[in-house]
C-alpha positions in Angstrom: -27.2 2.1 27.9 -25.3 0.4 25.1 -22.9 2.0 22.6 -22.5 -0.3 19.7 -19.1 -0.9 18.1 -18.6 0.9 14.8 -15.9 0.5 12.2 -15.9 2.1 8.8 -13.0 1.6 6.3 -13.5 3.3 2.9 -11.1 3.3 -0.1 -11.2 6.4 -2.4 -11.1 4.3 -5.6 -10.7 0.9 -7.1 -7.8 1.6 -9.5 -4.3 3.2 -8.9 -2.5 3.9 -12.2 1.1 4.8 -12.7 1.5 8.5 -13.5 3.9 7.8 -16.5 5.3 4.8 -18.4 7.9 2.8 -16.3 11.5 3.5 -17.2 15.0 2.5 -16.3 16.0 6.0 -15.4 13.5 6.7 -12.5 11.2 5.1 -10.0 7.6 5.3 -11.2 4.8 6.1 -8.8 1.1 5.7 -8.9 -1.5 8.4 -8.2 -2.5 6.8 -4.9 -5.6 5.6 -3.2 -6.7 6.9 0.2 -8.2 4.7 2.9 -10.3 6.5 5.5 -11.0 5.0 8.9 -13.7 5.9 11.3 -14.2 3.8 14.5 -15.0 4.0 18.1 -12.7 1.1 18.9 -11.0 2.0 22.2 -7.9 0.0 21.3 -7.6 1.3 17.7 -7.6 -0.3 14.3 -5.3 -2.2 11.9 -5.0 -2.4 8.2 -3.5 -5.1 6.0 -2.8 -5.6 2.3 -1.9 -8.4 -0.1 -1.2 -8.7 -3.8 -2.5 -11.2 -6.3 0.6 -11.6 -8.4 3.7 -11.2 -6.2 4.5 -8.3 -8.6 3.3 -6.5 -11.7 2.3 -9.2 -14.2 2.0 -9.0 -17.9 0.1 -11.8 -19.7 1.2 -10.4 -23.1 4.9 -10.4 -22.2 4.7 -13.4 -20.0 6.6 -11.5 -17.4 6.3 -10.4 -13.8 8.2 -7.4 -12.4 8.8 -9.0 -9.0 7.8 -7.5 -5.7 10.6 -6.8 -3.3 10.8 -9.1 -0.3 7.4 -8.8 1.4 7.6 -7.4 4.9 11.1 -5.9 4.4 11.5 -2.2 3.8 13.0 -1.5 0.4 14.3 1.4 -1.6 14.1 0.9 -5.4 17.1 1.7 -7.6 16.7 3.0 -11.2 17.7 0.4 -13.7 17.1 -2.5 -11.3 13.7 -4.1 -11.6 11.4 -4.0 -8.5 7.9 -3.2 -7.3 6.6 -2.0 -3.9 3.5 -0.7 -2.1 3.8 1.8 0.7 1.9 4.2 3.0 3.1 7.6 1.7 1.0 9.7 4.1 -0.9 8.9 7.3 -3.0 11.2 9.6 -5.1 10.5 12.6 -8.0 13.0 12.0 -9.7 13.3 15.4 -9.9 10.7 18.1 -7.8 9.3 20.9 -5.3 7.3 18.9 -1.9 7.6 17.2 -1.6 6.3 13.7 1.6 4.7 12.4 2.5 2.9 9.2 4.1 -0.5 9.8 7.9 -0.2 9.5 8.2 -2.2 6.3 5.4 -0.3 4.5 6.4 3.2 5.7 7.0 5.2 2.6 6.7 8.6 4.2 10.5 9.1 4.0 13.2 7.8 1.7 12.1 4.2 1.7 9.6 3.0 -1.0 7.6 0.6 1.2 7.8 -3.2 0.7 6.7 -5.9 -1.7 3.3 -7.7 -1.4 2.7 -11.4 -1.8 -0.5 -13.5 -1.4 -0.4 -13.2 2.4 -2.0 -10.3 4.2 0.7 -8.0 5.6 0.0 -5.4 8.2 0.5 -1.9 6.7 -0.7 0.5 9.4 -2.3 0.7 12.8 -3.7 3.1 15.4 -3.8 3.0 19.2 -7.3 4.4 19.7 -10.5 5.7 18.2 -10.5 7.7 15.0 -12.7 10.0 13.0 -11.3 10.7 9.6 -8.0 8.9 9.9 -6.4 8.6 6.4 -3.7 6.5 4.8 -2.4 7.2 1.3 -1.3 4.0 -0.4 1.0 4.2 -3.5 2.8 1.6 -5.5 6.3 2.2 -7.0 8.1 0.3 -9.7 11.2 0.4 -11.8 12.4 -1.7 -14.7 15.6 -2.9 -16.2 16.8 -2.5 -19.8 15.7 -6.2 -20.3 12.1 -5.8 -19.0 9.8 -6.7 -22.0 7.6 -4.0 -23.4 3.8 -4.5 -22.8 0.9 -2.4 -21.9 -0.9 -4.8 -19.5 1.4 -5.0 -16.4 -1.1 -5.2 -13.5 -1.5 -6.3 -9.9 -4.7 -6.7 -7.8 -4.1 -5.4 -4.3 -6.7 -6.3 -1.6 -6.7 -3.9 1.4 -8.7 -4.6 4.6 -9.1 -3.1 8.0 -10.5 -4.0 11.4 -11.2 -2.3 14.7 -9.5 -3.5 17.9 -12.3 -3.4 20.3 
């Protein structure tokens, strides 16, 4: 008999907005997007992300709130400009694996994740099969007193996954 390989990677939405206007006094956070993974891959799965703009870009202000150093864990400081993406929650669901966020993008504790650039960066992985594994992805940003006002700061983040058969 043959058991075909299966891999299903589904995002809960296509947009992830900040919950309030960005300010100098606090780190802003988005509502989050969930990625659900279902696979019979014996050796687990991996997930990667990349950004289109190396930060939050405004065409109107001709300004980019720069991403922190990609692949390096960061904690944003109020008043100092910065932008990160992180895995704020991760669960295995059922299956034989253990899920973990990549160290740089682990935002389950005090760190805020890491910056994204135009290269795919591994954000999470699992060591075995999964049914209902879930990652919550959130972006965080903070501005300085010199960040120009505009209502069009955006980034396009591409998130992909693959089974490790």
